[in-house]
SERO-4910 file (N, C-alpha, C, O; in steps of 0.05 Angstrom, whole numbers):
BEGIN
 pado doro    nc1    nc2    nc3   cac1   cac2   cac3    cc1    cc2    cc3    oc1    oc2    oc3
  Met    A   -235   -959  -1181   -260   -963  -1196   -261   -942  -1219   -269   -949  -1241
  Arg    A   -255   -917  -1213   -256   -896  -1233   -236   -902  -1256   -242   -897  -1279
  Arg    A   -213   -913  -1248   -194   -920  -1269   -205   -941  -1288   -200   -938  -1312
  Lys    A   -219   -961  -1278   -231   -981  -1295   -252   -969  -1314   -254   -977  -1337
  Ile    A   -267   -950  -1303   -288   -937  -1319   -274   -921  -1341   -283   -921  -1364
  Lys    A   -253   -906  -1334   -239   -890  -1354   -227   -909  -1376   -228   -902  -1400
  Ile    A   -216   -931  -1368   -204   -950  -1387   -226   -961  -1405   -222   -963  -1430
  Ala    A   -249   -968  -1393   -271   -979  -1409   -281   -958  -1429   -286   -965  -1452
  Leu    A   -284   -933  -1420   -293   -911  -1438   -273   -907  -1460   -280   -902  -1483
  Cys    A   -248   -907  -1453   -227   -904  -1473   -228   -926  -1494   -226   -920  -1518
  Leu    A   -231   -950  -1485   -233   -973  -1503   -257   -971  -1521   -256   -976  -1545
  Leu    A   -280   -962  -1509   -304   -958  -1524   -301   -937  -1546   -309   -941  -1569
  Leu    A   -289   -914  -1539   -284   -893  -1558   -265   -902  -1581   -270   -896  -1604
  Met    A   -244   -917  -1573   -226   -927  -1593   -240   -946  -1613   -235   -945  -1637
  Thr    A   -257   -963  -1602   -272   -981  -1618   -291   -966  -1637   -294   -973  -1661
  Met    A   -304   -946  -1627   -323   -930  -1643   -308   -916  -1666   -317   -917  -1689
  Phe    A   -285   -904  -1660   -269   -891  -1681   -259   -911  -1702   -258   -905  -1726
  Ala    A   -251   -934  -1693   -242   -955  -1711   -265   -964  -1729   -260   -969  -1753
  Cys    A   -289   -966  -1718   -312   -974  -1735   -318   -953  -1755   -325   -959  -1778
  Ile    A   -317   -927  -1747   -323   -906  -1765   -302   -906  -1788   -310   -904  -1812
  Glu    A   -277   -908  -1781   -256   -909  -1802   -259   -933  -1820   -256   -931  -1844
  Gly    A   -266   -956  -1808   -270   -980  -1823   -294   -977  -1842   -292   -986  -1865
  Asn    A   -315   -964  -1833   -339   -960  -1850   -332   -941  -1873   -341   -946  -1895
  Gln    A   -316   -921  -1868   -308   -903  -1889   -290   -918  -1910   -293   -913  -1934
  Ala    A   -273   -935  -1900   -256   -951  -1918   -274   -969  -1936   -269   -973  -1959
  Val    A   -294   -982  -1923   -312   -999  -1938   -327   -983  -1959   -330   -992  -1982
  Gln    A   -338   -960  -1951   -352   -943  -1970   -334   -934  -1993   -343   -934  -2016
  Ala    A   -309   -927  -1988   -290   -920  -2009   -285   -943  -2027   -284   -940  -2052
  Gln    A   -282   -967  -2016   -277   -991  -2032   -302   -997  -2050   -298  -1004  -2073
  Val    A   -326   -995  -2039   -350   -999  -2055   -352   -979  -2078   -358   -986  -2100
  Ala    A   -346   -954  -2072   -347   -933  -2093   -326   -939  -2114   -332   -936  -2138
  Asp    A   -302   -948  -2106   -281   -955  -2125   -289   -979  -2142   -284   -979  -2166
  Asn    A   -301   -999  -2130   -309  -1023  -2144   -331  -1018  -2164   -334  -1033  -2183
  Ser    A   -348   -998  -2159   -370   -992  -2178   -359   -983  -2205   -374   -984  -2225
  Gln    A   -334   -974  -2206   -322   -965  -2231   -308   -988  -2246   -300   -984  -2269
  Lys    A   -304  -1011  -2233   -289  -1033  -2245   -308  -1053  -2257   -332  -1054  -2251
  Val    A   -296  -1070  -2274   -311  -1093  -2284   -311  -1114  -2262   -290  -1119  -2250
  Trp    A   -334  -1126  -2256   -336  -1145  -2235   -351  -1169  -2246   -362  -1167  -2268
  His    A   -350  -1191  -2232   -363  -1216  -2242   -382  -1227  -2221   -378  -1224  -2197
  Ser    A   -403  -1239  -2231   -422  -1253  -2214   -432  -1277  -2229   -433  -1277  -2254
  Asp    A   -439  -1298  -2215   -447  -1322  -2228   -475  -1320  -2240   -493  -1306  -2229
  Phe    A   -479  -1334  -2262   -504  -1336  -2276   -524  -1352  -2259   -517  -1372  -2246
  Lys    A   -549  -1343  -2259   -570  -1358  -2245   -592  -1363  -2266   -602  -1344  -2279
  Asp    A   -600  -1388  -2268   -619  -1396  -2288   -648  -1392  -2279   -653  -1391  -2255
  Ala    A   -666  -1389  -2298   -695  -1386  -2291   -712  -1396  -2314   -704  -1392  -2338
  Gly    A   -734  -1407  -2308   -753  -1416  -2328   -771  -1392  -2336   -780  -1377  -2319
  Leu    A   -775  -1390  -2362   -791  -1368  -2373   -809  -1378  -2395   -809  -1402  -2401
  Val    A   -824  -1360  -2407   -842  -1367  -2429   -835  -1347  -2452   -832  -1323  -2447
  Ser    A   -832  -1357  -2476   -826  -1340  -2499   -852  -1326  -2507   -874  -1333  -2498
  Ile    A   -849  -1306  -2524   -873  -1292  -2534   -890  -1310  -2551   -914  -1304  -2555
  Lys    A   -879  -1333  -2560   -895  -1353  -2575   -906  -1374  -2556   -914  -1396  -2566
  Asp    A   -906  -1369  -2530   -916  -1387  -2510   -900  -1413  -2507   -911  -1434  -2499
  Glu    A   -875  -1413  -2514   -857  -1436  -2511   -842  -1434  -2485   -833  -1412  -2477
  Lys    A   -840  -1456  -2470   -824  -1456  -2445   -795  -1457  -2452   -785  -1473  -2468
  Val    A   -781  -1438  -2440   -752  -1435  -2445   -738  -1429  -2418   -751  -1424  -2398
  Lys    A   -712  -1431  -2419   -696  -1423  -2396   -676  -1402  -2405   -669  -1401  -2428
  Leu    A   -668  -1386  -2386   -648  -1366  -2392   -622  -1380  -2402   -607  -1369  -2419
  Ser    A   -616  -1404  -2392   -593  -1419  -2400   -594  -1428  -2429   -574  -1437  -2440
  Asp    A   -617  -1427  -2441   -620  -1433  -2470   -605  -1412  -2487   -599  -1417  -2510
  Tyr    A   -599  -1389  -2475   -586  -1367  -2489   -558  -1360  -2478   -539  -1357  -2493
  Val    A   -556  -1358  -2451   -531  -1350  -2439   -511  -1372  -2442   -516  -1395  -2437
  Gly    A   -487  -1365  -2452   -466  -1384  -2457   -465  -1394  -2485   -447  -1409  -2493
  Lys    A   -485  -1387  -2501   -486  -1396  -2529   -473  -1376  -2548   -466  -1383  -2571
  Ser    A   -471  -1351  -2540   -459  -1329  -2556   -436  -1318  -2540   -432  -1323  -2517
  Glu    A   -420  -1301  -2554   -397  -1288  -2540   -407  -1272  -2516   -396  -1274  -2494
  Tyr    A   -428  -1257  -2521   -441  -1241  -2500   -471  -1242  -2503   -481  -1243  -2525
  Val    A   -484  -1241  -2480   -514  -1239  -2480   -522  -1215  -2464   -515  -1212  -2440
  Leu    A   -537  -1197  -2476   -548  -1174  -2463   -576  -1180  -2456   -593  -1186  -2473
  Val    A   -582  -1179  -2430   -609  -1185  -2421   -622  -1158  -2413   -612  -1144  -2395
  Asp    A   -643  -1151  -2426   -657  -1125  -2422   -683  -1130  -2407   -702  -1142  -2419
  Phe    A   -685  -1121  -2382   -710  -1123  -2367   -726  -1098  -2374   -716  -1075  -2371
  Trp    A   -751  -1101  -2383   -767  -1079  -2391   -797  -1085  -2388   -804  -1108  -2382
  Ala    A   -814  -1065  -2393   -843  -1068  -2393   -855  -1048  -2412   -844  -1026  -2416
  Ser    A   -878  -1055  -2423   -891  -1037  -2442   -901  -1011  -2429   -903   -991  -2443
  Trp    A   -908  -1012  -2404   -918   -989  -2390   -896   -970  -2379   -902   -949  -2368
  Cys    A   -871   -978  -2383   -848   -963  -2372   -837   -943  -2391   -825   -949  -2411
  Gly    A   -842   -917  -2385   -833   -895  -2402   -802   -896  -2406   -793   -894  -2429
  Pro    A   -786   -898  -2384   -757   -899  -2388   -749   -923  -2405   -729   -922  -2420
  Cys    A   -763   -945  -2403   -757   -969  -2420   -761   -962  -2450   -745   -969  -2467
  Met    A   -783   -948  -2455   -789   -941  -2483   -768   -921  -2494   -760   -922  -2517
  Arg    A   -758   -903  -2476   -737   -884  -2485   -710   -898  -2489   -694   -890  -2505
  Glu    A   -705   -920  -2474   -680   -935  -2476   -680   -955  -2499   -659   -962  -2509
  Met    A   -703   -963  -2508   -705   -984  -2529   -690   -977  -2554   -678   -995  -2566
  Pro    A   -690   -952  -2564   -673   -946  -2588   -643   -953  -2584   -630   -961  -2602
  Asn    A   -633   -949  -2559   -605   -956  -2554   -601   -986  -2554   -580   -995  -2564
  Val    A   -620  -1001  -2544   -618  -1030  -2544   -620  -1040  -2573   -605  -1058  -2581
  Lys    A   -638  -1028  -2589   -640  -1036  -2617   -614  -1030  -2632   -605  -1046  -2649
  Ala    A   -603  -1007  -2627   -578   -999  -2641   -555  -1018  -2633   -539  -1026  -2649
  Ala    A   -554  -1026  -2607   -534  -1045  -2598   -538  -1072  -2612   -518  -1084  -2621
  Tyr    A   -562  -1081  -2614   -568  -1106  -2627   -559  -1105  -2656   -545  -1123  -2666
  Glu    A   -566  -1084  -2671   -558  -1082  -2699   -528  -1081  -2703   -517  -1093  -2721
  Lys    A   -515  -1065  -2686   -486  -1061  -2689   -470  -1086  -2681   -449  -1092  -2693
  Tyr    A   -478  -1100  -2659   -461  -1120  -2648   -470  -1149  -2652   -456  -1168  -2645
  Lys    A   -493  -1154  -2665   -502  -1181  -2669   -482  -1197  -2686   -478  -1221  -2681
  Ser    A   -470  -1184  -2705   -450  -1198  -2722   -424  -1203  -2708   -407  -1218  -2718
  Arg    A   -420  -1190  -2685   -395  -1193  -2670   -399  -1213  -2647   -381  -1217  -2631
  Gly    A   -423  -1225  -2645   -427  -1245  -2625   -445  -1237  -2602   -445  -1250  -2581
  Leu    A   -461  -1215  -2605   -479  -1207  -2584   -507  -1219  -2589   -518  -1217  -2611
  Gln    A   -518  -1231  -2568   -546  -1240  -2568   -561  -1222  -2549   -552  -1219  -2526
  Val    A   -583  -1211  -2557   -599  -1195  -2539   -624  -1211  -2532   -636  -1225  -2549
  Ile    A   -631  -1210  -2507   -655  -1224  -2496   -671  -1203  -2481   -661  -1189  -2464
  Gly    A   -697  -1201  -2488   -715  -1183  -2473   -729  -1199  -2452   -741  -1220  -2458
  Ile    A   -729  -1189  -2428   -746  -1202  -2407   -766  -1181  -2399   -760  -1161  -2386
  Asn    A   -791  -1187  -2406   -813  -1168  -2402   -825  -1172  -2374   -829  -1195  -2365
  Leu    A   -831  -1150  -2362   -843  -1151  -2335   -872  -1141  -2335   -882  -1132  -2314
  Asp    A   -886  -1144  -2357   -914  -1138  -2358   -930  -1160  -2345   -921  -1183  -2343
  Lys    A   -954  -1153  -2336   -973  -1174  -2327   -993  -1181  -2349  -1003  -1203  -2351
  Asp    A   -997  -1161  -2367  -1016  -1164  -2389  -1001  -1174  -2414   -985  -1160  -2426
  Gln    A  -1006  -1199  -2421   -993  -1212  -2444   -998  -1197  -2470   -981  -1194  -2487
  Asn    A  -1023  -1186  -2474  -1029  -1171  -2498  -1013  -1145  -2500  -1004  -1138  -2522
  Ala    A  -1010  -1132  -2478   -994  -1107  -2478   -965  -1113  -2485   -953  -1098  -2500
  Trp    A   -955  -1135  -2475   -927  -1144  -2481   -925  -1150  -2511   -907  -1139  -2524
  Lys    A   -943  -1166  -2522   -941  -1174  -2550   -945  -1150  -2568   -932  -1147  -2588
  Asn    A   -963  -1132  -2561   -968  -1108  -2577   -943  -1090  -2578   -936  -1079  -2598
  Ala    A   -930  -1087  -2555   -906  -1071  -2553   -883  -1082  -2570   -869  -1068  -2583
  Val    A   -880  -1109  -2569   -859  -1122  -2585   -864  -1117  -2614   -845  -1111  -2629
  Gly    A   -889  -1119  -2623   -896  -1113  -2651   -892  -1084  -2659   -880  -1078  -2679
  Arg    A   -902  -1067  -2642   -900  -1038  -2647   -871  -1029  -2648   -863  -1012  -2665
  Leu    A   -854  -1039  -2630   -826  -1031  -2629   -809  -1046  -2649   -785  -1040  -2653
  Glu    A   -820  -1067  -2662   -806  -1084  -2681   -781  -1096  -2669   -759  -1093  -2680
  Leu    A   -784  -1109  -2646   -762  -1122  -2632   -756  -1149  -2645   -774  -1165  -2647
  Lys    A   -732  -1153  -2654   -724  -1176  -2670   -711  -1198  -2653   -707  -1220  -2663
  Trp    A   -705  -1193  -2628   -691  -1213  -2612   -711  -1227  -2594   -734  -1218  -2591
  Pro    A   -703  -1250  -2583   -722  -1266  -2566   -733  -1249  -2543   -719  -1234  -2530
  Gln    A   -759  -1252  -2539   -774  -1239  -2518   -785  -1260  -2499   -799  -1278  -2507
  Leu    A   -778  -1257  -2473   -786  -1277  -2453   -800  -1263  -2430   -797  -1238  -2426
  Ser    A   -814  -1278  -2414   -827  -1267  -2390   -836  -1290  -2372   -838  -1313  -2381
  Asp    A   -840  -1284  -2347   -854  -1304  -2329   -881  -1293  -2321   -895  -1304  -2304
  Met    A   -889  -1270  -2333   -915  -1257  -2329   -922  -1252  -2300   -945  -1255  -2291
  Asn    A   -901  -1246  -2284   -905  -1240  -2256   -899  -1211  -2248   -900  -1204  -2224
  Glu    A   -894  -1194  -2267   -888  -1166  -2263   -869  -1163  -2240   -846  -1171  -2242
  Gln    A   -877  -1150  -2218   -859  -1145  -2196   -852  -1170  -2180   -833  -1169  -2164
  Gly    A   -866  -1191  -2184   -859  -1217  -2170   -842  -1235  -2188   -840  -1258  -2183
  Ser    A   -831  -1224  -2209   -816  -1239  -2229   -792  -1253  -2215   -776  -1241  -2202
  Val    A   -792  -1279  -2219   -770  -1295  -2207   -743  -1287  -2218   -724  -1283  -2203
  Val    A   -741  -1285  -2244   -715  -1278  -2257   -707  -1250  -2249   -683  -1245  -2245
  Ala    A   -725  -1231  -2247   -718  -1204  -2239   -708  -1204  -2210   -689  -1189  -2203
  Asn    A   -720  -1220  -2193   -711  -1222  -2166   -684  -1235  -2164   -668  -1228  -2147
  Leu    A   -678  -1255  -2181   -652  -1268  -2181   -629  -1248  -2186   -607  -1251  -2176
  Tyr    A   -635  -1228  -2202   -615  -1208  -2210   -619  -1181  -2195   -608  -1161  -2203
  Ala    A   -635  -1182  -2174   -639  -1158  -2157   -648  -1134  -2173   -639  -1111  -2168
  Val    A   -666  -1138  -2192   -676  -1116  -2208   -696  -1101  -2191   -717  -1111  -2183
  Lys    A   -690  -1076  -2185   -707  -1059  -2169   -723  -1039  -2185   -743  -1029  -2177
  Tyr    A   -713  -1033  -2209   -726  -1014  -2227   -718  -1022  -2256   -698  -1036  -2260
  Ile    A   -734  -1012  -2274   -728  -1017  -2303   -728   -991  -2318   -740   -972  -2309
  Pro    A   -714   -989  -2340   -700  -1011  -2353   -675  -1019  -2338   -663  -1003  -2324
  Tyr    A   -668  -1044  -2340   -645  -1055  -2326   -631  -1075  -2345   -644  -1094  -2354
  Ile    A   -606  -1071  -2350   -591  -1088  -2369   -569  -1102  -2355   -555  -1091  -2338
  Val    A   -566  -1128  -2362   -545  -1145  -2351   -531  -1157  -2375   -544  -1166  -2394
  Ile    A   -504  -1158  -2375   -489  -1170  -2397   -473  -1194  -2385   -458  -1191  -2366
  Phe    A   -476  -1217  -2398   -461  -1241  -2391   -441  -1248  -2413   -446  -1243  -2436
  Asp    A   -418  -1258  -2405   -399  -1268  -2425   -405  -1298  -2431   -424  -1309  -2420
  Lys    A   -390  -1310  -2448   -395  -1337  -2457   -394  -1357  -2434   -407  -1378  -2435
  Ser    A   -378  -1352  -2414   -375  -1370  -2391   -398  -1367  -2371   -399  -1382  -2351
  Gly    A   -416  -1348  -2376   -438  -1343  -2358   -432  -1324  -2335   -447  -1321  -2316
  Lys    A   -409  -1310  -2337   -402  -1290  -2317   -415  -1264  -2325   -414  -1255  -2348
  Met    A   -426  -1250  -2305   -437  -1224  -2309   -414  -1204  -2311   -398  -1202  -2293
  Val    A   -413  -1189  -2333   -391  -1171  -2337   -400  -1141  -2336   -383  -1123  -2335
  Ala    A   -426  -1137  -2336   -436  -1109  -2334   -465  -1110  -2326   -479  -1129  -2331
  Lys    A   -474  -1089  -2313   -502  -1086  -2307   -510  -1057  -2306   -493  -1039  -2301
  Asn    A   -536  -1052  -2309   -548  -1026  -2306   -534  -1004  -2323   -528   -982  -2313
  Leu    A   -529  -1011  -2348   -517   -991  -2367   -539   -982  -2386   -557   -997  -2393
  His    A   -538   -956  -2393   -558   -945  -2411   -544   -925  -2430   -522   -915  -2424
  Gly    A   -556   -920  -2452   -547   -900  -2471   -518   -902  -2478   -508   -924  -2487
  Glu    A   -503   -880  -2475   -475   -879  -2483   -457   -899  -2467   -438   -910  -2478
  Ala    A   -464   -903  -2441   -448   -921  -2425   -451   -950  -2436   -432   -965  -2435
  Leu    A   -475   -957  -2445   -479   -984  -2457   -463   -986  -2482   -449  -1007  -2486
  Ala    A   -465   -967  -2500   -450   -968  -2525   -420   -970  -2520   -406   -985  -2533
  Lys    A   -410   -955  -2501   -381   -955  -2494   -373   -982  -2484   -352   -993  -2492
  Lys    A   -389   -994  -2467   -382  -1020  -2455   -382  -1042  -2477   -364  -1059  -2478
  Leu    A   -402  -1041  -2495   -403  -1061  -2516   -379  -1058  -2535   -369  -1078  -2544
  Glu    A   -371  -1034  -2541   -348  -1030  -2558   -323  -1040  -2545   -305  -1050  -2558
  Glu    A   -321  -1037  -2518   -298  -1047  -2503   -298  -1077  -2504   -276  -1089  -2507
  Leu    A   -321  -1090  -2501   -323  -1119  -2501   -319  -1131  -2529   -308  -1153  -2532
  Met    A   -330  -1117  -2549   -330  -1128  -2577   -321  -1107  -2597   -336  -1098  -2613
  Pro    A   -295  -1100  -2596   -285  -1079  -2614   -287  -1089  -2643   -287  -1112  -2649
  Ala    A   -289  -1069  -2661   -290  -1075  -2689   -263  -1087  -2698   -242  -1080  -2687
  Gln    A   -265  -1105  -2717   -241  -1118  -2728   -225  -1097  -2744   -237  -1081  -2759
  Lys    A   -199  -1098  -2741   -182  -1078  -2756   -169  -1092  -2779   -154  -1079  -2794
***
């Protein structure tokens, strides 16, 4: 009987160590993959433009070489600090095939429209006016803003959650200047 208990304990310990090692391997793989380009399928959503027109995200994704989707809100300080980087990206890369789409997560339509005017945003601005209950934000697992997603022409997600210099570097990698 004692021998069976010892064997069972030994098997249990071996299983525990294997799980720990397996978990470390998975964590290492996840950390390694966070540095690579990865792909995810596009998910469509119905939205409303700043001009109160019904649109879909698919009206934009797949129509240009790349589409940068910027999730933001007028009340979000980090969004306001990131907006100059998004504007610079738009100006630099629009002639190379970049379409920028703003998805606003405000609840107050006037605050949204005032921010677009004040910031002089020239690209399409969309919303579902649901703030934290936003269907499109939930589709892309947006937990905080600003949050940027980049799709290629085939609708594959090629980057997410880039800001500042990392965003500029990724866009230059995707759309280098003609030599």
